[in-house]
C-alpha positions as CSV (number, residue, x, y, z in Angstrom):
1,K,-20.1,4.7,2.0
2,R,-17.7,2.6,4.1
3,L,-14.8,4.2,6.0
4,W,-11.7,2.2,6.2
5,L,-8.1,2.7,6.5
6,R,-5.1,1.4,4.6
7,S,-1.7,2.4,3.8
8,N,0.3,2.4,0.7
9,L,3.3,4.2,-1.3
10,L,3.3,6.1,-4.5
11,A,7.1,5.9,-4.8
12,E,8.5,8.9,-7.0
13,G,12.0,9.0,-8.2
14,L,13.3,12.6,-8.3
15,S,16.5,13.7,-10.3
16,L,18.1,17.1,-10.0
17,H,20.5,18.5,-12.3
18,F,23.1,21.4,-11.4
19,G,24.9,23.3,-14.0
20,A,25.5,26.6,-15.6
21,V,22.5,28.4,-16.9
22,K,22.9,30.1,-20.3
23,P,20.3,32.0,-22.7
24,C,18.6,29.4,-24.9
25,S,17.1,30.3,-28.2
26,K,13.2,29.6,-28.6
27,K,13.7,26.8,-31.4
28,H,16.2,25.2,-29.0
29,T,14.0,25.6,-25.9
30,E,11.0,24.0,-28.1
31,S,13.3,21.2,-29.2
32,Q,14.1,20.3,-25.4
33,S,10.6,20.5,-24.3
34,Q,9.4,18.1,-27.1
35,G,12.3,15.7,-26.4
36,S,11.3,15.7,-22.7
37,T,7.7,15.1,-23.8
38,R,8.8,12.1,-25.9
39,S,11.1,10.7,-22.9
40,T,8.4,11.1,-20.5
41,N,5.8,9.5,-22.8
42,T,8.2,6.7,-23.3
43,I,9.0,5.9,-19.7
44,A,5.2,6.1,-19.0
45,D,4.6,3.6,-21.5
46,T,7.4,1.1,-20.4
47,M,6.0,1.4,-16.9
48,N,2.5,0.9,-17.9
49,A,3.4,-2.0,-19.8
50,F,5.4,-3.5,-16.8
51,L,2.3,-3.0,-14.5
52,T,0.1,-4.6,-17.1
53,E,2.3,-7.7,-17.4
54,I,2.4,-7.7,-13.2
55,A,-1.4,-7.3,-13.0
56,Q,-2.3,-9.9,-15.6
57,H,-0.6,-12.5,-13.3
58,F,-3.8,-12.0,-10.9
59,A,-6.2,-11.5,-13.7
60,T,-7.2,-14.8,-15.2
61,G,-8.8,-14.8,-18.3
62,Q,-9.4,-10.9,-18.0
63,Q,-8.4,-7.9,-20.1
64,I,-6.3,-5.3,-18.4
65,Q,-7.9,-1.9,-19.5
66,Q,-6.6,0.7,-17.0
67,I,-3.8,1.1,-14.2
68,K,-3.5,4.2,-12.1
69,P,-1.8,5.1,-8.8
70,L,-3.9,4.6,-5.8
71,G,-3.5,6.7,-2.5
72,N,-0.9,8.6,-0.8
73,G,0.5,6.1,1.3
74,L,4.3,5.9,2.5
75,I,5.3,2.3,2.5
76,N,4.2,0.4,-0.8
77,D,3.7,1.1,-4.5
78,T,-0.2,0.8,-4.9
79,Y,-2.3,0.7,-7.9
80,W,-6.0,0.5,-9.2
81,V,-6.3,-1.8,-11.7
82,Q,-9.5,-2.0,-14.0
83,T,-10.2,-4.9,-16.0
84,N,-13.0,-5.8,-18.4
85,Q,-14.9,-7.6,-15.5
86,N,-14.1,-5.8,-12.3
87,A,-11.3,-3.8,-10.5
88,F,-8.6,-4.8,-7.9
89,V,-5.7,-3.2,-6.1
90,L,-2.3,-4.2,-7.2
91,Q,0.5,-3.5,-4.5
92,R,4.4,-4.0,-4.6
93,I,5.3,-4.5,-1.0
94,N,8.4,-2.4,0.1
95,P,11.0,-4.9,0.7
96,Q,13.3,-2.2,2.5
97,V,10.4,-2.1,5.4
98,F,9.2,-5.6,5.2
99,L,12.1,-8.0,4.9
100,Y,10.0,-11.0,4.8
101,P,6.9,-9.8,2.6
102,E,5.4,-13.4,2.2
103,K,5.0,-13.5,5.9
104,I,2.5,-10.7,5.4
105,L,0.6,-12.6,2.9
106,D,0.6,-15.5,5.3
107,N,-0.8,-13.1,8.3
108,L,-3.9,-12.1,5.8
109,V,-4.7,-15.6,5.2
110,Q,-4.8,-16.4,8.9
111,L,-6.9,-13.2,9.4
112,Q,-9.3,-14.0,6.6
113,Q,-9.8,-17.5,7.6
114,H,-10.4,-16.7,11.2
115,L,-12.7,-14.1,10.1
116,N,-14.8,-16.5,7.7
117,S,-15.2,-18.9,10.8
118,K,-17.5,-16.3,12.6
119,P,-20.8,-16.1,12.3
120,K,-22.0,-13.6,9.5
121,S,-24.1,-11.9,11.6
122,A,-21.3,-11.1,14.0
123,V,-19.2,-9.5,11.3
124,R,-19.9,-5.8,10.5
125,L,-16.5,-4.9,8.9
126,K,-15.1,-5.8,5.4
127,L,-11.7,-7.0,5.0
128,P,-10.1,-6.8,1.4
129,E,-9.5,-10.6,0.4
130,L,-6.3,-11.8,-1.4
131,L,-6.7,-12.3,-5.0
132,P,-4.7,-15.6,-6.0
133,T,-2.2,-15.6,-9.2
134,T,-3.0,-17.4,-12.1
135,T,-1.0,-20.3,-10.7
136,Q,-3.3,-20.1,-7.3
137,K,-0.5,-18.4,-5.3
138,T,-1.0,-15.3,-2.9
139,S,1.9,-13.4,-4.5
140,F,3.9,-12.9,-7.5
141,C,7.7,-12.2,-7.7
142,D,9.1,-10.2,-10.3
143,A,12.8,-10.5,-12.1
144,K,14.0,-8.1,-9.3
145,N,12.6,-10.5,-6.7
146,H,10.0,-8.0,-5.4
147,V,6.9,-9.3,-4.4
148,W,3.5,-8.1,-5.7
149,R,0.1,-9.0,-4.3
150,A,-3.6,-8.3,-5.3
151,L,-6.3,-7.3,-3.1
152,E,-10.2,-6.9,-3.7
153,F,-11.2,-3.4,-4.5
154,I,-14.0,-2.3,-2.3
155,S,-16.3,-0.2,-4.0
156,E,-18.4,2.8,-2.5
157,S,-15.6,3.3,0.1
158,E,-12.9,5.8,0.6
159,S,-9.8,6.3,2.6
160,R,-9.5,9.4,4.6
161,E,-6.3,11.0,5.7
162,I,-7.9,13.7,7.8
163,L,-11.3,13.3,9.7
164,S,-13.6,16.3,9.4
165,N,-15.9,15.8,12.5
166,Y,-16.0,13.8,15.9
167,A,-18.7,11.4,14.3
168,E,-16.1,10.2,11.9
169,A,-13.6,9.6,14.6
170,A,-16.0,7.7,16.5
171,Q,-16.7,5.5,13.6
172,V,-13.0,4.7,13.3
173,G,-12.8,4.1,16.9
174,K,-15.8,1.7,16.5
175,A,-14.5,-0.1,13.6
176,L,-11.1,-0.6,15.4
177,G,-12.7,-1.8,18.5
178,H,-15.0,-4.5,16.5
179,F,-11.7,-5.6,14.5
180,H,-9.8,-6.0,17.9
181,T,-13.3,-8.1,19.2
182,L,-13.2,-10.4,16.1
183,F,-9.6,-11.3,16.3
184,S,-9.4,-11.4,20.2
185,D,-9.6,-15.4,20.3
186,L,-7.1,-15.7,17.4
187,D,-4.1,-17.5,18.2
188,T,-1.3,-15.1,17.9
189,D,1.1,-17.9,17.7
190,L,-0.3,-18.2,13.9
191,L,0.9,-14.7,13.1
192,F,4.4,-13.7,12.1
193,D,5.9,-10.3,13.5
194,T,6.6,-8.5,10.1
195,L,7.9,-5.2,11.9
196,P,9.5,-6.3,15.3
197,G,8.7,-3.8,18.1
198,F,6.9,-1.5,16.0
199,H,3.4,-1.8,17.7
200,V,5.2,-2.0,21.4
201,T,4.0,1.4,22.5
202,P,5.9,1.5,25.9
203,S,9.3,1.2,24.1
204,Y,8.3,4.5,22.3
205,F,7.3,6.2,25.5
206,Q,10.5,4.8,27.3
207,A,12.5,6.3,24.4
208,Y,10.7,9.6,24.8
209,L,11.7,9.7,28.4
210,E,15.2,8.8,27.6
211,T,15.5,11.7,25.1
212,S,13.7,14.2,27.1
213,S,16.0,13.4,30.2
214,L,19.1,14.0,28.0
215,A,17.8,17.1,26.3
216,S,17.4,18.5,30.0
217,E,21.0,17.5,30.7
218,L,22.4,19.3,27.4
219,I,20.4,22.5,28.5
220,Q,21.6,22.7,31.8
């Protein structure tokens, strides 16, 4: 199996209600339970219908058969979509994290084009390709201006949150090194910085030194 890394989000809406607690009859409790079940089913049906509508924009001539959450990431809403022909990954890009989601897609296009320019014998990893919409665009924008994209689903692969041995860690390092080698000759001016400063590790270390110094002063 291929070992690859991905980041995604399964957003959960939590609603907490506080109030006085009083005894309820069994009949009343059962009625509340049934009402809650019906409400949950209605929400699930509405959400599934919404996701099916979004997914259909990336499934030309296909029938959506199943949609379910995928992964345990912390950034985007990600779903696995099964059609009558194949499977793909549907993802809503988090607008609170990425202010320019369309730039992410532009970056992916640049990476894929650069990778395709390499001799096949030199490429030993697989990048999930962007799937076009029915109008041949790289994304779909819904009524709330949320940007959705679809990616190729790489079968016989798994995304591991915890590595169990040194051999797996070595494979991750090897894949990352190979990735850097493949794109070492890519013109970085073609890419957009979607998270300014996020990958500048010296700034994190400098922040650590400053915080550590401030903590020492407070202790003294």
